[in-house]
N, C-alpha and C positions, 0 to 999 in steps of 0.2 A: 748682130755683128756678122759680117761675111767671113766665112772660113776660106782662106787662100790655100789652093792646092797646086802641087806639082806632080805630074805623072812621069815616071821614069820606066820605060819599057821599050825593048828593041823591036817589038811587033807593032807596026803602024795600025793594024786592025784593032788591036787591044786598046791602043791609045784613043782611036776614034770611037770605039765602043764605050769607053769610060767617059769620054767627053759628052757623048749622047746621053748616057745614064745620069750623069751628075749635073748636066746642064739645066735640067728642069727644076732643080732644087734652088730656091731663091737665096738661101743662105750659103751656098757653095759656089766658088769660082775657080776654075782651072786657069791659073795665071802663067803656066809654063809647062813645057814638055821636054823630056830628054830621051835619047835613044840608047844611052849607056850609063853605067854607074859613074864613069869618070866625069860625066857632065853635071853630076848632082850638086857638088859643092859650089861651082860657079853659078848655077841656077839659084841656089839658096842665097848666095851672096847678093845676087842682083834683084831677086824677087821677094825675099823674106816670107816664105810660105809658113802656114801654120802646120800643115800636114804634107808629107811626101808619100805618094803611093809608089811602092818600089817593087819592081820585078826582081826575082832571085837570080835567074839564069840569063846573063847577058854576055856578049862575046869578049869584051876587053876588060872591063871591071865589073865583077858581079855585084848583085844587090847586097850580099853579105858584107863585102868590104866597104861599099858605099855607105851602108847603114852604120857601120862601126865608125867611119870617119865623121859622119853627120852627128851622131850622138855624143861624140867627144867635144863638140863645140859648146861654148857657154850659152849660145842663143839657139840651141838645137831645136829643130822642128820635130814634131812627132812623126814616126815612120810606121806606115801600115804596109805589111808585106803582101804582095800579090803572088799567088802560087796556084799550081794545078793539082797539087797533092795534099791530102790531109796530113799524112805521116811522112814528113820529109826531114832528113837530117839537116839540110840547109836552113829550113824554117826554124828549127830548134836553135841552131847556131845564131840566126838573126835575132831571135828573142833574147838569147843570152847577152848579146852585145847592145841591146837597148830598143829593139822594135817593140811597139806597143801592142802588137797583135798581128793576125794575118787573116786574109779573106781569100777564098777560092775565086778564080777568075770567072767561074760560071755562077757565082752567087747572084741571087735576084737583085735588081737595081735598088729596091727599097732597103735591103739589108746592107748593101755597100754604103748607101747614104747614111744610114744609122750608125754604121761602124766609123765612118769619117767623123761624124758629130761626136761620137763617144771619145775617140782618141784626142780630138781637138779640145775637149773639156777635161782631159787628164785621166780618163778612165780606160783601162785596158780592154781590148776586144779578145778576151781569152778566158773562158770559164775553167774552173778547176777540173771539170770532167774532160774538157778538151786537152788540158795540160797533161793529165794522166794518160789519155789515149795517145797523145803525141809521143810522150816519153817512153811508153811501153812498146811502141812500134819502132822506135829508133834504138838500135843496139848501142849500148854504152860499153866501150872497150875497157874503160877504167872505172867501174862502179865504186870500188872500195876507195880508190884514190880520190875520186870526186867527192864521195861522202865525207872522207876525213878532212879534205880541204874546206868543204862547206861548213862542217862542224867547227873547225878552227876559226873561220871568219865570224861565224855567229856567236862564238864565245865572247866576243868583245861587247855584246849587247847586255844591257841590264835585264833583269828578269821580266820587267813589265814590257820592255821593248821586244823581248823574245816572244812573249805572249801575243803581242800585236803582229809580229812577223808571221807567226803561225796562222793567225786569223786571216791575214792578207793572203797567205798561201791557200787558204780554204775558200777564197773568193768572197769573203765578207766585206760589206760596204763599211764606210766609217761609222754610219749610224748603227749597223749591226754590232760592230766591235765595241762601240760605246756602251750599248745595252748589255752586251755579254760580259764586259770587263768592268762595268760600273764606273765609267768615266765619261766626261763630256766629249762631244764631237771635236771641238777645238783641241782638246788634249790628245785625242787619237791622231789628229792631223800633225800635231807637234811630234808625237812619237814616230809616225811614219817618216817625217822629214829628218829626224835624227837617225833613223835606221838607214835611210838612203845616204846620208852624209857619212856615217861611220863605216858603212860597207862599200862606199864609193860606187853606188848604184844610181840609176837615173829614172827608174819607174817601178811600179808595183809588180809588173810581170817578173822582173829580175828578183825581187824579194821572194815571190812565189816559187820561182825555179830554185833559188838557193835553199829555201825551206824544204822543198821536195828533195833536193840532192842530199841534204843532211839527214833525211829520214824523219823530220819533225812531223810531217803530215801523216805518218804511220801511227802516231800517238792517238789515244782515244780523245775524241772531241768532247769538251765539257757540255753537259746537258743544261 
């Protein structure tokens, strides 16, 4: 199946470079380009992409706002953020509103192709190590408030759902979680779906960030 892509970036050289990088992959097709976040929704309406490659800093509507608008849609495409910095507060905010991950603009072409394929299949492009690095470099002006709010949201989960949420936060795959918690992979998927619905989240990255905010990843990992 061909993965349909839209690139939204105000730099024509970046768009041209991405078209060149991704054009050689037989299963990827760039079906549209936008120069500003304000164009993203109309492009998605018209072209129905699977993935949007979204720049963060654009002049009229930034990628953060555009990502939030897109991820609120019932037919939301996955969003992969394009950035020039590893530890960027804007990147973290984009992840919190539903981006599936981020890639640096100077990432090797093969890695960008792999990242697009991963998010198109529903897997985040964000390891727990990268999450910790990102959050440690971005100053949180309200750490206690954020921790308390996250803990209150997670309190609505059943104990088994909480265990699954912590495992997701640690970057475990469904198969890893199934083996660790002695359940089937379909059961793990059901728990993940329930967590997303209960907490009004739309991907595993948001589960991981919430678990991190609540301090659950500080707990000792079961052996």
